[in-house]
N, C-alpha and C positions, 0 to 999 in steps of 0.2 A: 689370383691371376685364372683367366677364363682360356682353355681349348680354341682350336681355330675351324676344328671338326664340325661339316655341315648335319647337323638333325634335324629331323623334321618331324619325325614321330617321338612321343612319348605318353604316359599314364598320369592320371592325377589321384592326388591322395597318398600315395604310397606304392613301395619298388614293387610289393609283390600283386599291386591292384590290376585290373583289366578293364578300366575306364580311359580310352584310349582320347590321347590329346594331339594335335594337328596343328604345327605351327602354321600362320596366316606366311605368306612370304613378303607381300608389299607393306611400308610403315604405317599407313593407313589404317590398315587393317590388325595388325601387332597390337597398335595404342589401342584399340576397343577389346582385342582379345586380353589385353594385360589388364584393361580397368574390370572387365567382368570376373577375372579370374584371380585376382590381387590378393584373395584370403586364400587361393589353392595352391598348394604346393606338387610340383611338376618332378617324376622321376623318370629315367631311362629303365623301363619296369624289368622284370625277369620273365616277363611273359613272352618279349623278345627274344629272338633267336639270338644270343650273343649278347645281350644285358647286361650290363654291369649292377644294375639296381643303386646307382647314388642319384643324389639330386640336381635337377638341373634347371639353367636359367633359361631367358631368351636372350636373343640378341639383335638388337635394333640397327639394320646396315643400309644405307645407301646405294653403295658400290655392286652389292651383291643380295640375293635373298634374304630375308630374317630367317632365323633358326633357332634351335633348342643349342647349350652351351652346358657342359660340365663344369660343376663348380670344384675348385680345386683341384685343377688337371696337372698334379705335380709328378705322376707317375704311382702315386699310392692306392693300394684296395685293388679288386677285381679289374683286369684290364678289360676296355670296352672295345668289340669287334662291329658295332653299327653303324661306325662311320660311312661305310658304304651302300647303306640298305635305303631305299628311297622309300615314299612314301606307301608305297602297296607291303610293305614290311608288316604295316599293323591293319592290314584287311580284315585279319581274324578277328582282331576286337573290336572293328567296327562291325563288322558283320554279326558277331555275338551280341554287341550293344542294342543295334538295328532289330534283328531278329529276338532276341528277350521283349523288348517295347513291343514286338508286333505280336507275341505271344501274349503279355498281359492284356492288349486291348480285345483277344479272345476268350479273357477268362483263362489261360492256361498258365503254367509254371513250368521250367526245366530244368533240366542238370548240364550245365554246359561244361566239356571239357575240352583240350586242345591235343590232340595224339601228335607224337613226336613227326619228323622234326618239326619246333614250335613253327607255327605259320602257315603250316600244309595244308592245316581241314581243323573246321568245329565239328562238334560231334555234339545235338542236345538231345539228351534224353525225357520225354514228356512224363507226367506222372501215371498218366496211362499207356505204359509201356511204347508207344512211338518213342523211334528216332530221328532224328533228321541229322545227314551227311551234307557239310558243305565243302566239298574239294576246292582250293583254294591252290595247288601248286601247279601247274602250268609244264611244270618238267618230270611232273610222276605221272605214273600209267592210273587211269581213276581206276578204283576197285568197283566196277558193277557186279560183282557179286556178293556183295558185301550185305548185311541183314537189314540193313538202313529201311525205314518204312519209305521216307522219300528223300532223293540224291541230289543235289544242286550245284552247278559248277560254276567255279569262279571266275574274275574275266580272266580270257585266253584260254581258259583249259579248252581242248580240242574233244572231237565226239568225232569216232569212224563212224561217214556217211549210212553203211549198212546197218549199224546200231539202231544212229537217228530213226532211220527208215524203218524199222522193225519196231521201236518205241512207240514211234508217232511223235514223241517230242521229247525234248528236254529243258528242263528249267535253269536259267541262268541268273547271276547277278552281278552287277557291277558296281563303281562309285564316284560319284562327283564330287569337287569338291565344294565345300558352303562357303561363302564371305567372310569373314571373320576369323577361321579356323573352323576344324571339322569336315565330315564327309558326306555324303547324302547316298544312301543306296537304293538303288534301280533294280525291279525284279523284272527278267523276260522270260518268255516261253518262244523257243526256237522250234520251228516246226521243217520238216521237210521240204524243200526247194522253197519252205518261204522265210528264210531268214528269222530274226530274232524281234518279237516285237517289246516293246520296252514299256512299263509302268511304275507308277508309285506301288513303294511295299504296303500301303494301305490300301487298295483296290485289289489284294489278294485277299484269298477267304479260304479258310482249313476246313473242309468237310471231309466224311469219312471215306472217299475217295480218294483225296488227295487235297494239294492245293489247287485251288482255282484260280485262271485268270480267265480273261476277255477272249484270251487265243486257245484256250483251253479247258472248255468245260469240263462239269463230272464225264467221266467216263469207265469204261473197263481199264485199269492197269494192269500194264504186262509187267510179273515178277523181271526185279532186275538180272536174278542171277540166270533166267531164262533166255532174257535178252541177251545178256552176255554169253550164252553159250550160242547164240544163231547167229551173232554177229560177224564171225567170219565166214570167209567161203566156205559154201557146200564142201566136202571132201567124200568120196567113193570111199568104201571098207566092205571087207571080206568078213563075213559072222559066219563062225561053225557054230549051227546048232547042237547041244546033246540031249538027246530023252533023257531026263535023270526021273522025271515023277510021269505019271498018270495022270489025265485030264479028270478023272474021277478024282483024284487025291488032290490036286489043283483046285478043284470043285466045291470038294468038300473042307479043305482050308479057308478058302473065298468066304463059304457060308457059315463058320463058324459061329454061333450066334453069340459064345461067350467072348471070343476076339474083337467081333463085333462090340457089344455094349464094354467093352473095356476101353475098346479105341474110341468109342463116342463120348465117354466120360473124360479118358485123356483129351482129347479136342475141347472138350466144352469148358474145362477146368484154365485151358491155355486161351481160348477164345469167345465163349457163349455162355458165358452164366448165367444164363436163361435157362441152357437147357440142363442144367446140373442137376435138378432135382428128378426132371424124368430117367435120366440116366440113372441116377440111384437106386431109383426105385425099379427099373430094369433088373439092374444088379441083384436088387433084395428077391426080384421073385424067382430069376435065375438060382441063385441059392437055396430059396427051398425048393427047384425040382429038380436041378442039377446035384448027385450024389458021387459023379465022380470027384478022389481025390484030388487030382490035378486042378482041376475047373474050379472047386470049392477055394481051394491054395488062393487062387488067381483071381477069384470073385471077392473073399474076403479082404486080399492088397490092396484092390481096385474100392473098394468099400469103406475101409479105412480113409482111401484118400477123399473121396465124397464125404464121409462124415467128418474131415478135419475141416474140410470148407463148408458144410451146412454151420457144424458149431459155431465157426467163427464171424458166419454171417448172422447166424442168430443172436452172436454178442454184440455184431455192429451194429445189427437189426436194434436190440435194449438199448445200448447205449443212445444210439439216434433218436429215440422215441424217448429216453433221460432228457437229453438235451432239449427236444420239443417241449417235456414237461418244463423244466426250469425255466427255456428263452424259447420261446415260441417263436419264429420268423417264416417267412415265405419258401425261404429256402430250405430247411430242417425240414416242414412240411411236405412239400414237393419231395424230398428223399426218404421221407419216413414212408409216402404214399406209395413211392415205386418199391422199396422194401416189403411191407405188409402183402406184395402181392404174390409172396412166396407161397409154394403148396403148405409148410412148414408152419407157418406163421398163424400163431394161437387168436380166437377169435377176440381174446382182451386187449392184443395188441391193433386189429383192427378196428374195435369200436374205439381205443383212445385216439387215433388217426383221425376215426370219424368225428370223433365231440372236437378234435382238435381244428377240424376243418370248419365245422359249425362257430367253433369261437371268433377265429380267423374271420370268415366270413357277416359275422355281427359285428365285430369289431371293423370290417372294412367298410360295412354300410353305416356304421356311425360316423368313421372318417369320413367319407363320404358327405354327410348329412352336414356334418360342422365345415367341410370345406366350401358343399353348398352355401351355408349360410353365410360364412366369411368371404363366400366370392359375394353374395346381395349385398350383404352388410358393405361391402368395398364399392358395390355397383351404386347403390342409395350415397355414399359418401361422395363420389364421384360426379354423381348427379348433384349432388346438393352445393359442391364445389362449383360446378359451371355454372350453374344460376347464378349463385352468388358472384361468379365471375362476369357474370353476361352483366348483371345490375351494375356491377362499378365500372365497366366498360361502356356502360349505357349513361351513370351519374357523371364520368367524367368526358363523356361528348358532349351531352347537355353543359356541363359547365366550360369545357375549351369554346361552346359557339356560343353563350351566354358571355365569357370574356370577348371573343373576336369582337361581336354584334359591341360590346361597351367599347373597345379600342375603335370601333369604326364609326361609335357615333363621335366621341371624342376628336378623332382625326375629323370627321367633318365639321362639326362645330369650331375648330382652330383653324380649319379652315372657312367657313362662314365668318370668325372673326377677323383672319388676317384679310380676307374680301374686303369687307366693313371699312377694315381700318385703312386700305388701300383707297376706296371710293373716298372715303371721307377725307382723307390728305389729298387728292386730285382735285376734291369741290372746292379745296381753297384757291387752288388756281383757275378752276373754270367761272366760279362767284367772281374774281379779278377780272378776269378775262370779257367776264359780260358787262359789269360794270364800266370798265373801260369801253367796251364799243357802243353801248347805250348815250355813253358822255358825248363822245364822238359823234353819232347819230347815223351809224353805219351797222349792218347785218354783219354776223360772223359764221364760221362754219368749225364744227371738232376739229378738223384738218388745221386751220388758221390758228385756232389755240392751242393745240400740242405742236405746232411748231415756235409757235410765237412764246411759249412757256416752255418747251425744251422737253416737255410729257409728253415720250414720242408715245406712250400706252394709253393716250385719251383716244387716238385716230382707231387703237385696236378694240377698244368697248364696245360690248355686245349690246342691242338695245335693251334689255333688261337693265344693265348696270347704267347704260345713260339715264332711264326712267330713274333709277333709284340714288343716284347722283344730283339729279336738276330735283327729286323729290325732297334730298336733304339741303340742296340751297334755299329753295322756295318755301320753304315751311314756315318759314319765319315773314314773309312776306305778309304785309297788312293785307286784306283784305280789298278794300278797296283799290288800293295799288297796281299797277300793273308788273306784270310778272316779267321779271329781267331774262327770261332763257326766250321773252317775244323776237330777241334779235338773231337766235337760233333759226327760228321758226319762220320769220319775216321772209326767208327767202324763198319760201313758197313752194317746195321741193315736196312729194306726197311722203317721204319720211318723216320729215321735220315736222309737217303738219301732225303726221299722226303719233308721234312724239309728245305734242304741245299738248292736243286732246287730253292724252293719259295722264297726262300733268296734269292739267288743269283737274280731270275728274276724281285724281287724288286728292286733289287739294277743293275739292268740291265747288269747283266755279263753272259756270257756264262757257260755252262758247257756241259760234253758230255750225249747225249742222253743214253747211254750204262750205265748200272749201274757198271761194271770192269772198265770202260773205267773212271769214274768216282770218282773208290774209289781208281785207281792207281792218279790220278790228286788230291785228297785229301791226300793221303800220301806224295806225295811231297812235297802240300802246307803245310804239319805238319813241312817235314823237314827243309824248307826255315824259318818258324816262330819259328824253334828252334835256329837256326842262329841267328834272327834279333837280 
């Protein structure tokens, strides 16, 4: 039996996981969500305030939003009090996931903790000692006096105007739902009088000065505690000054070289490791010059702290050099080069690093030459392939042109054949019409023949077609006999006479040059044809 309480947020994998899950609200997005996470379990995580740690499933609803639901909601096990929590109850898990991914992109890792009450904040402790604090609870006061390196406000968390004016900026985050489940985190910088400018998290960079955005480039960071102290209205106060020591005593204390040396060493141990060797050497010189028992004790204690650091540093340096010898990598070489800059680094360590640098440079040259050779080989191969491709394309084009020309020749031959067959077919009708007109002693025309034979296309023949057709009809006429086509030319039209002359020329017969003489000859030929 499933319960009907609407739960929008959960975790993947196990009950103590902090990998957040957000249930899509629409049926289409839930179907895609189920397909994507079909092999992943979903839990009511203990990293949520009130989470019971039991397994969850998804409910596909059409009458209300889709949501997570508990398995076996029979009252057994730890009670769940998350049914009234909205999707922002998982903001701390989504913030952690996005921040961890962003730090990995900067080659950094961090240890994340979730201060009580769960969901109110996220603290990220970087390996280098810096701390991020994400304050998410809008109903709780912001701990501006926290020792965090950078403090970021969550959605809706207010900030006092005077504090914002004093700090000059406040970083914020907000969340947007992603189709198909999940949330996207945006990063913003709020400036006095300008509001908040939002950007994608991947547009934010991490520098030694803090988190840098387009609205807040690197600048001097005001300590949170100082901003907190100056955030409220200025108050008048009466201060009673009681002289306790003379100015000379105060000046003598401030000019105490032993105190300055010890403070310098302690500050270097905390913040400036590159100053430790010089601080230790200063303490050694003071030990040689100062014979005051109190100062000797103070200096020896400080020297002991410095020597512990230098011994650890030397051990770390030797370990890095051993790793460099066994497995030389650019990262190890860079680290070793930095470490052998220590004043107490012996010459043999510096020589080992120099030799490693030369070996790496030689390897880099060999690799560069190999890459150049491979690049030349690839370029030559590419050129050969391009040449072969062009030749194949030229051959294909040539073959295609030959095939096309062949098809054209075939089509033209077929067309000529069909045309010749058509003329041969029409020649039968024309020959019969010419014989009949000769017997009847009359002349005729192409139009008349077309009308009487029913072959209408005879009237549309070209001059060349008529010439070919008459040549076909007359080529078997005996040389002494008149041409039957004389009945076509006897009409005496210029076209008819011209056609008769061309037929006679093809058949090698002589005809008069003068049209009148030719008409007389044609008239005589028609008389002879009628008598035959």
